[in-house]
C-alpha positions as CSV (number, residue, x, y, z in Angstrom):
1,M,25.4,-19.3,10.6
2,K,27.0,-22.7,9.9
3,D,26.4,-26.1,11.3
4,K,29.2,-28.5,12.6
5,K,29.9,-29.6,9.0
6,G,30.3,-26.1,7.7
7,H,27.0,-26.1,5.8
8,R,25.0,-22.8,5.8
9,I,21.9,-22.9,8.0
10,K,18.9,-20.9,6.8
11,P,17.1,-19.0,9.6
12,R,13.6,-20.0,10.2
13,L,12.2,-16.5,10.3
14,T,13.4,-14.5,7.4
15,T,12.7,-10.8,6.7
16,K,10.5,-12.0,3.9
17,T,8.3,-14.0,6.3
18,I,8.2,-11.2,8.8
19,S,7.3,-8.5,6.3
20,L,4.6,-10.7,4.6
21,T,3.1,-11.5,8.0
22,I,3.0,-7.8,9.1
23,L,1.5,-6.8,5.8
24,G,-1.2,-9.5,6.1
25,L,-2.0,-8.5,9.7
26,I,-2.3,-4.8,8.6
27,L,-4.6,-5.7,5.7
28,A,-6.7,-8.0,8.0
29,L,-7.0,-5.3,10.6
30,I,-8.2,-2.7,8.0
31,F,-10.7,-5.3,6.7
32,I,-12.0,-6.5,10.0
33,V,-12.3,-3.3,12.1
34,P,-15.6,-1.5,11.6
35,T,-15.5,1.8,9.6
36,H,-16.7,4.0,12.5
37,T,-14.0,2.7,14.8
38,L,-11.1,2.8,12.3
39,F,-11.9,6.2,10.8
40,N,-12.5,9.3,12.8
41,D,-13.0,12.5,10.7
42,N,-12.3,14.7,13.7
43,V,-8.6,13.6,13.8
44,E,-6.1,14.8,11.1
45,F,-2.8,12.9,10.9
46,C,-1.6,14.3,7.6
47,L,1.3,16.8,8.1
48,H,1.0,17.9,4.5
49,K,-2.6,18.9,4.9
50,K,-1.9,20.7,8.2
51,L,1.0,22.7,6.7
52,L,-0.3,23.3,3.1
53,G,-4.1,23.2,3.7
54,F,-4.9,20.5,1.1
55,D,-4.8,16.7,0.8
56,C,-1.6,15.0,-0.1
57,P,-1.6,12.2,-2.7
58,G,-1.9,9.6,0.1
59,C,-4.9,11.1,1.8
60,G,-7.8,8.8,1.8
61,M,-5.7,5.7,1.0
62,T,-6.6,3.8,4.3
63,K,-10.3,4.4,3.6
64,A,-9.8,3.4,0.0
65,I,-8.0,0.2,1.1
66,H,-10.9,-0.6,3.4
67,S,-13.4,-0.1,0.7
68,F,-11.4,-2.1,-1.8
69,L,-11.1,-5.0,0.6
70,N,-14.8,-4.9,1.2
71,L,-15.3,-4.9,-2.6
72,D,-16.7,-1.4,-2.8
73,F,-14.6,-0.4,-5.8
74,L,-16.5,2.8,-6.7
75,K,-16.1,4.2,-3.2
76,A,-12.4,3.2,-3.2
77,A,-11.9,5.0,-6.5
78,N,-13.6,8.1,-5.2
79,L,-11.4,8.1,-2.0
80,N,-8.1,7.5,-3.7
81,Y,-7.8,5.8,-7.1
82,A,-4.1,5.0,-6.5
83,V,-5.4,2.0,-4.5
84,F,-5.9,0.2,-7.9
85,G,-2.1,0.4,-8.4
86,L,-1.3,-0.5,-4.8
87,F,-2.8,-4.0,-4.8
88,P,-1.1,-5.2,-8.0
89,L,2.1,-3.9,-6.6
90,L,1.7,-5.8,-3.3
91,I,0.8,-9.0,-5.1
92,I,3.7,-8.8,-7.5
93,Q,6.1,-7.8,-4.6
94,T,4.9,-10.8,-2.6
95,A,5.3,-13.2,-5.6
96,F,8.8,-11.8,-6.3
97,Q,9.8,-12.3,-2.6
98,I,8.6,-15.9,-2.7
99,T,10.1,-16.9,-6.1
100,D,12.9,-14.4,-6.9
101,L,11.9,-14.6,-10.6
102,Q,13.6,-11.8,-12.7
103,V,10.5,-11.4,-14.8
104,L,8.5,-10.5,-11.7
105,K,11.2,-7.9,-10.8
106,I,10.6,-6.3,-14.2
107,I,6.8,-6.4,-13.8
108,R,7.2,-5.0,-10.3
109,T,9.2,-2.1,-11.5
110,I,6.6,-1.3,-14.2
111,I,3.7,-1.5,-11.7
112,F,5.7,0.7,-9.3
113,Y,6.1,3.4,-11.9
114,V,2.3,3.2,-12.7
115,F,1.6,3.6,-9.0
116,I,3.8,6.6,-8.8
117,A,2.1,8.0,-11.9
118,L,-1.3,7.5,-10.2
119,L,-0.1,9.3,-7.1
120,T,1.3,12.2,-9.2
121,S,-1.9,12.6,-11.1
122,I,-3.8,12.7,-7.9
123,Y,-1.5,15.4,-6.6
124,I,-1.8,17.5,-9.7
125,S,-5.6,17.2,-9.7
126,R,-5.7,18.3,-6.0
127,I,-3.5,21.3,-6.8
128,T,-5.6,22.3,-9.8
129,A,-8.8,21.9,-7.8
130,L,-7.3,24.2,-5.2
131,I,-6.4,26.8,-7.8
132,N,-9.8,26.7,-9.5
C-alpha cells in the first residue's frame, strides 16, 4: 500500500503482532484455566497413541507447559522435558520477530535443533520403554 505521495504505508496489524498476540493468549489460557478443567484423562486426542499404542514425543506437552508456567518444574520435567527447550525457543523467536537481529536468527536455529533433539530423545526413550 502506498499513500498519495508514493510512500509505503506499514499496516497496523502485522502477522508478527497477530502471532504474538495469539501465542500470548494461548499461554495465558493454559496458565489461568484450572487443571481439572483443562485436562481430562478420559479423552485421548493423540492420533499417534491411538494408532501405535504409545505416547508420541508431544504427549504431555500441554500439561508440562501448565506446570512450567505455574513454576512446578519437576512435574513439568516428568510430563515432557522438551518443555525446557520450548520456552527458550519461544523467547528467542519473539525477540527475533521484534528486532530482526541476525545473531538471534543463529541462536534460534541452535535452540530449535536442541528442541528437536529433546523430542527425539523422548521418542527413543518411549520406544525403548515399550520394548522392555
